[in-house]
C-alpha positions as a Markdown table, in Angstrom:
| # | Residue | x | y | z |
|---|---|---|---|---|
| 1 | Met | -32.7 | -58.3 | 21.5 |
| 2 | Ala | -29.7 | -58.8 | 19.2 |
| 3 | Thr | -27.3 | -55.9 | 18.6 |
| 4 | Lys | -26.8 | -54.5 | 15.1 |
| 5 | Asp | -23.8 | -55.3 | 13.1 |
| 6 | Ile | -21.0 | -52.7 | 13.3 |
| 7 | Pro | -21.2 | -50.4 | 10.3 |
| 8 | Pro | -18.1 | -50.2 | 8.2 |
| 9 | Phe | -15.8 | -47.3 | 8.8 |
| 10 | Thr | -12.1 | -46.7 | 8.9 |
| 11 | Leu | -9.9 | -45.5 | 11.6 |
| 12 | Ser | -6.7 | -43.7 | 10.5 |
| 13 | Asp | -3.3 | -44.4 | 11.8 |
| 14 | Gln | -2.2 | -41.2 | 10.1 |
| 15 | Ser | -4.5 | -39.0 | 12.1 |
| 16 | Asp | -3.3 | -36.8 | 14.9 |
| 17 | Leu | -6.2 | -38.1 | 16.9 |
| 18 | Pro | -5.6 | -41.3 | 18.9 |
| 19 | Leu | -7.6 | -44.3 | 17.7 |
| 20 | Trp | -9.8 | -44.4 | 20.8 |
| 21 | Val | -10.8 | -40.7 | 20.2 |
| 22 | Gln | -11.6 | -41.5 | 16.5 |
| 23 | Leu | -13.7 | -44.5 | 17.6 |
| 24 | Arg | -15.5 | -42.5 | 20.3 |
| 25 | Asp | -16.3 | -39.7 | 17.9 |
| 26 | Arg | -17.6 | -42.1 | 15.3 |
| 27 | Met | -19.8 | -43.9 | 17.8 |
| 28 | Ala | -21.1 | -40.6 | 19.1 |
| 29 | Tyr | -22.0 | -39.7 | 15.5 |
| 30 | Leu | -23.8 | -43.1 | 15.1 |
| 31 | Ile | -25.8 | -42.4 | 18.2 |
| 32 | Asn | -26.6 | -38.8 | 17.2 |
| 33 | Ser | -27.5 | -39.8 | 13.7 |
| 34 | Gly | -30.0 | -42.4 | 15.1 |
| 35 | Phe | -28.1 | -45.5 | 13.8 |
| 36 | Tyr | -28.1 | -46.6 | 17.5 |
| 37 | Gln | -31.3 | -45.8 | 19.2 |
| 38 | Pro | -31.9 | -44.9 | 22.9 |
| 39 | Gly | -32.0 | -48.1 | 25.0 |
| 40 | Glu | -30.3 | -50.1 | 22.3 |
| 41 | Lys | -27.5 | -52.4 | 23.4 |
| 42 | Leu | -24.2 | -51.7 | 21.7 |
| 43 | Pro | -21.9 | -54.4 | 20.4 |
| 44 | Thr | -19.5 | -55.7 | 23.0 |
| 45 | Val | -16.0 | -54.3 | 23.4 |
| 46 | Arg | -14.6 | -57.6 | 22.2 |
| 47 | Lys | -16.8 | -57.6 | 19.1 |
| 48 | Tyr | -15.8 | -54.0 | 18.2 |
| 49 | Ala | -12.1 | -54.8 | 18.7 |
| 50 | Ala | -12.3 | -58.0 | 16.6 |
| 51 | Asp | -14.3 | -56.4 | 13.8 |
| 52 | Leu | -12.1 | -53.3 | 13.6 |
| 53 | Tyr | -8.8 | -55.2 | 14.2 |
| 54 | Ile | -7.9 | -52.9 | 17.1 |
| 55 | Ala | -6.9 | -53.5 | 20.7 |
| 56 | Tyr | -9.5 | -54.3 | 23.3 |
| 57 | Asn | -8.2 | -51.5 | 25.5 |
| 58 | Thr | -8.7 | -49.0 | 22.7 |
| 59 | Val | -12.4 | -49.9 | 22.4 |
| 60 | Ser | -12.8 | -50.0 | 26.1 |
| 61 | Lys | -11.3 | -46.4 | 26.4 |
| 62 | Ala | -13.7 | -45.2 | 23.7 |
| 63 | Tyr | -16.7 | -46.7 | 25.6 |
| 64 | Met | -15.5 | -45.1 | 28.8 |
| 65 | Gly | -15.3 | -41.7 | 27.0 |
| 66 | Leu | -18.9 | -42.2 | 25.6 |
| 67 | Glu | -20.1 | -43.0 | 29.1 |
| 68 | Arg | -18.3 | -40.0 | 30.6 |
| 69 | Asp | -20.0 | -37.8 | 27.9 |
| 70 | Gly | -23.4 | -39.3 | 28.7 |
| 71 | Tyr | -23.9 | -41.1 | 25.4 |
| 72 | Val | -24.1 | -44.6 | 26.9 |
| 73 | Thr | -24.7 | -46.3 | 30.2 |
| 74 | Thr | -23.0 | -49.5 | 31.3 |
| 75 | Val | -25.2 | -52.0 | 33.1 |
| 76 | Arg | -22.9 | -54.5 | 34.9 |
| 77 | Gly | -23.4 | -58.0 | 33.6 |
| 78 | Ser | -25.8 | -56.8 | 30.8 |
| 79 | Gly | -23.7 | -54.6 | 28.5 |
| 80 | Val | -23.6 | -51.0 | 27.3 |
| 81 | Phe | -26.7 | -49.2 | 26.3 |
| 82 | Val | -27.4 | -46.0 | 24.4 |
| 83 | Ser | -28.6 | -43.3 | 26.8 |
| 84 | Asp | -31.8 | -41.3 | 26.5 |
| 85 | Pro | -31.3 | -38.4 | 24.0 |
| 86 | Gly | -31.9 | -35.9 | 26.8 |
| 87 | Ala | -29.0 | -37.3 | 28.6 |
| 88 | Phe | -26.3 | -36.0 | 26.2 |
| 89 | Pro | -25.8 | -32.6 | 24.6 |
| 90 | Arg | -27.0 | -32.2 | 21.1 |
| 91 | Glu | -26.5 | -28.4 | 20.8 |
| 92 | Gly | -27.0 | -27.8 | 17.1 |
| 93 | Gly | -27.6 | -31.5 | 16.3 |
| 94 | Gln | -26.3 | -32.6 | 12.9 |
| 95 | Ala | -24.7 | -29.3 | 12.2 |
| 96 | Asp | -22.5 | -29.6 | 15.3 |
| 97 | Leu | -21.3 | -33.0 | 14.1 |
| 98 | Leu | -20.6 | -31.8 | 10.6 |
| 99 | Val | -18.6 | -28.8 | 11.9 |
| 100 | Glu | -16.6 | -31.1 | 14.2 |
| 101 | Glu | -15.8 | -33.5 | 11.4 |
| 102 | Phe | -14.9 | -30.5 | 9.2 |
| 103 | Val | -12.5 | -29.1 | 11.8 |
| 104 | Lys | -10.9 | -32.6 | 12.2 |
| 105 | Ser | -10.5 | -32.9 | 8.4 |
| 106 | Cys | -8.9 | -29.5 | 8.2 |
| 107 | Leu | -6.4 | -30.4 | 11.0 |
| 108 | Glu | -5.6 | -33.7 | 9.3 |
| 109 | Glu | -4.9 | -31.7 | 6.1 |
| 110 | Gly | -2.3 | -29.7 | 8.0 |
| 111 | Met | -4.2 | -26.5 | 8.7 |
| 112 | Thr | -3.9 | -24.8 | 12.1 |
| 113 | Tyr | -6.8 | -23.9 | 14.3 |
| 114 | Asp | -6.3 | -20.3 | 13.3 |
| 115 | Asp | -6.5 | -21.1 | 9.6 |
| 116 | Ile | -9.9 | -22.8 | 9.8 |
| 117 | Pro | -12.1 | -19.7 | 10.7 |
| 118 | Lys | -10.3 | -17.8 | 7.9 |
| 119 | Leu | -11.2 | -20.5 | 5.4 |
| 120 | Val | -14.8 | -20.5 | 6.6 |
| 121 | Ser | -15.1 | -16.7 | 6.4 |
| 122 | Lys | -13.7 | -16.8 | 2.8 |
| 123 | His | -16.4 | -19.3 | 1.8 |
| 124 | Ile | -19.1 | -17.4 | 3.5 |
| 125 | Arg | -18.2 | -14.2 | 1.7 |
| 126 | Lys | -18.1 | -16.0 | -1.6 |
| 127 | Met | -21.5 | -17.6 | -1.0 |
| 128 | Lys | -23.0 | -14.3 | 0.1 |
| 129 | Arg | -21.7 | -12.6 | -3.1 |
| 130 | Asn | -23.1 | -15.4 | -5.3 |
| 131 | His | -26.5 | -15.2 | -3.5 |
| 132 | Glu | -26.6 | -11.4 | -3.9 |
| 133 | Glu | -25.7 | -11.7 | -7.6 |
| 134 | Lys | -28.7 | -14.0 | -8.1 |
| 135 | Gln | -31.2 | -11.6 | -6.6 |
């Protein structure tokens, strides 16, 4: 079975997150979203490194993080395969991934961790007010 092409995405040199963390998070998203299915073989470390123009060790570290978190399993001599969905935490599913991406975006915009809940609370209050006005 051939592996899928690597979907286009950008890693940011400007981010506070190391490249390997950005890559691990993106790959976890691709697994959670169903782009990569359970049992599917992932592209090789070398392919990811070449396609994204990043160091082999960066991709290798991302793969190790995915394995540590239970998203993938390495089969010596065969490759890296997506784990069964029950093998990794989904908590709130898509909502968790969206929140995590939102928090990362806020941090990249220069906000502090303490600023983020205040921003969310402000928008919740605004949305509640708008909802109540419509009723």
